[in-house]
C-alpha positions in Angstrom: 60.1 23.6 129.7 63.7 23.0 129.1 66.1 24.5 131.4 69.3 22.8 131.1 71.3 21.8 128.0 74.2 19.0 127.9 76.3 19.1 125.1 78.2 16.2 123.4 81.6 17.6 122.2 83.4 15.7 119.1 81.2 16.0 115.9 78.3 18.1 118.0 79.6 21.3 118.7 83.1 20.8 117.7 84.2 19.5 114.2 87.0 17.2 114.8 85.6 14.8 112.5 88.6 14.9 110.0 91.2 14.9 112.9 89.5 11.7 114.4 89.5 9.8 111.1 92.8 10.7 110.2 94.2 9.9 113.7 92.7 6.5 113.1 93.9 6.0 109.8 97.5 7.2 111.0 97.8 4.5 113.7 96.3 1.9 111.3 99.0 2.5 108.8 101.5 0.7 111.2 99.4 -2.5 111.5 100.5 -5.8 110.0 98.1 -8.0 111.9 94.7 -6.6 110.1 93.5 -5.1 106.9 93.2 -1.2 107.4 89.8 0.0 107.7 88.4 2.6 105.3 87.0 6.1 106.4 83.4 4.6 105.7 84.1 1.7 107.8 85.4 4.0 110.7 82.3 6.4 110.9 79.7 4.2 112.3 81.9 3.3 115.4 82.6 7.0 116.1 81.1 8.0 119.4 82.2 5.4 121.7 85.2 5.5 123.7 88.8 5.5 122.0 89.6 2.2 123.8 86.5 0.5 122.6 87.1 1.5 119.0 90.5 0.5 119.0 89.7 -3.1 120.4 87.0 -3.2 117.4 89.6 -1.6 114.7 92.3 -3.8 115.6 90.6 -7.1 117.0 92.8 -7.0 120.1 92.1 -6.5 123.8 95.2 -4.6 124.8 95.2 -1.3 122.5 97.3 1.1 125.0 100.1 1.6 122.6 97.5 2.2 119.7 95.6 4.7 122.0 99.1 6.3 122.7 99.7 6.7 118.8 96.3 8.0 118.0 96.9 10.8 120.8 100.1 11.7 119.8 99.1 12.4 116.2 95.6 14.2 117.5 98.0 16.8 119.8 100.0 17.4 116.8 97.3 18.4 114.5 94.6 19.4 116.7 95.1 23.3 116.1 94.9 23.2 112.4 92.1 20.8 111.9 89.6 21.7 114.8 86.8 24.2 114.6 83.3 24.8 116.2 80.6 24.0 113.8 78.6 27.1 112.5 76.7 29.1 114.8 77.7 27.2 118.0 79.2 30.0 119.5 76.4 32.5 119.3 73.8 30.0 120.1 75.7 29.0 123.2 76.1 32.6 124.3 72.4 33.2 123.6 71.3 30.3 125.9 73.7 31.5 128.7 72.3 35.0 128.5 68.8 33.6 128.7 69.4 31.8 131.9 69.6 28.1 130.5 72.3 25.9 132.4 74.9 24.4 130.0 77.2 21.1 130.4 79.2 18.9 128.4 79.0 15.1 128.3 81.8 13.7 126.2 83.6 10.3 125.9 87.0 12.3 125.7 89.4 12.7 128.2 89.2 15.7 130.5 92.7 17.4 129.3 91.8 17.4 125.9 88.2 18.3 126.7 89.3 21.4 128.5 91.7 22.1 125.8 89.1 22.5 122.9 86.6 24.2 125.3 89.4 27.0 126.4 90.5 27.4 122.6 87.1 28.6 121.5 86.2 30.4 124.8 83.2 27.9 125.6 84.6 26.7 128.9 83.3 29.6 130.8 79.5 28.8 129.9 79.9 25.2 130.9 78.9 24.6 134.6 79.2 20.9 134.4 81.8 19.1 132.4 81.3 15.2 132.0 84.5 13.4 130.6 85.1 9.6 130.0 87.5 9.9 132.8 84.8 10.9 135.3 82.7 7.7 135.0 82.6 4.1 135.5 80.0 3.4 132.9 80.6 5.8 129.5 77.7 6.6 127.0 75.3 5.0 126.1 74.9 4.0 129.8 72.9 6.6 131.8 75.8 7.3 134.4 77.4 10.5 132.2 74.0 12.2 131.8 73.0 11.6 135.1 76.2 12.8 136.7 75.8 16.1 135.0 72.3 16.5 136.1 73.4 15.7 139.5 76.0 18.5 139.5 73.6 20.9 138.0 70.7 20.1 140.2 68.7 19.4 137.0 65.7 17.7 136.5 65.7 15.0 134.0 62.2 16.2 132.3 63.8 19.7 131.8 67.1 18.4 130.5 68.1 18.2 126.8 71.1 16.2 125.8 72.6 16.8 122.3 74.8 14.4 120.3 75.9 13.4 117.0 75.9 9.6 117.9 73.3 6.9 118.8 75.1 6.7 122.2 74.4 10.3 122.9 70.7 9.7 122.4 70.7 6.4 124.1 72.3 7.9 127.3 69.8 10.8 127.5 66.8 8.2 126.9 68.4 6.0 129.7 68.9 8.9 132.0 65.1 10.1 131.5 66.2 13.1 129.9 65.2 14.6 126.5 67.4 14.0 123.4 68.2 15.7 120.3 70.2 14.5 117.4 72.1 16.6 114.8 71.8 16.3 111.3 75.2 17.4 110.4 76.5 14.0 112.1 78.6 12.0 109.9 76.3 8.9 110.5 73.5 10.9 108.8 70.4 11.9 110.0 68.5 9.0 108.9 70.5 6.8 111.1 70.1 9.0 114.2 66.3 9.3 113.7 66.0 5.6 113.9 67.0 6.0 117.7 63.9 8.3 118.0 65.3 11.6 119.5 62.9 13.8 120.8 64.4 16.6 118.4 66.5 16.9 115.2 68.5 19.9 114.6 69.2 21.0 111.4 71.3 23.9 112.1 72.5 24.8 115.5 70.3 27.9 115.5 67.3 25.4 115.6 68.3 24.8 119.4 67.1 28.3 120.2 63.7 27.4 118.8 63.6 24.3 120.8 64.6 25.8 124.2 63.6 29.5 123.9 60.3 28.9 122.1 59.4 25.2 122.5 59.0 24.6 119.0 60.7 22.1 116.8 59.9 18.5 118.4 60.7 15.5 116.0 
């Protein structure tokens, strides 16, 4: 029986996809040392830390200025381009009412994580929030999921981590927890299925069947 659900944030419960892609493209416009990456080339790398992605895209080790430019653009356009995915709020409310313990495990930094959760009135439901700044080893390492479970007193066998990226599935698996991919991931259902998650959600409401009815296993 699942009694704890951990959510990734970007691309899983909050649709920040276009904002993220546009933020990367904006920074790349200033580069003269490398060919700009296309949208299609950016997508497979989404899910890791911002620094990791910038190092990959730029081919450079020192990326602090690029990260600064990304976050500046991201902050300006955040309000206009970010929204929850369909049925997220109603499902989170239903799980909370059913007594399921909820948390967030993300590679975002804490200020922007809290900002988006507060904006959509989701913060009050999350009993643990683990961001990239709270761990030494980000996803796909087990540490982020383990930290959330430790804060919640949750058993890995009864904990489900949900995400849109392979690193979410891998982090859950490395921590001994159950995992679920979301079919609305920009990476595609087929890519996520290759990492063998325990569940695949095609609609956020599928989560109610998985958690409250015990159905829908991949």
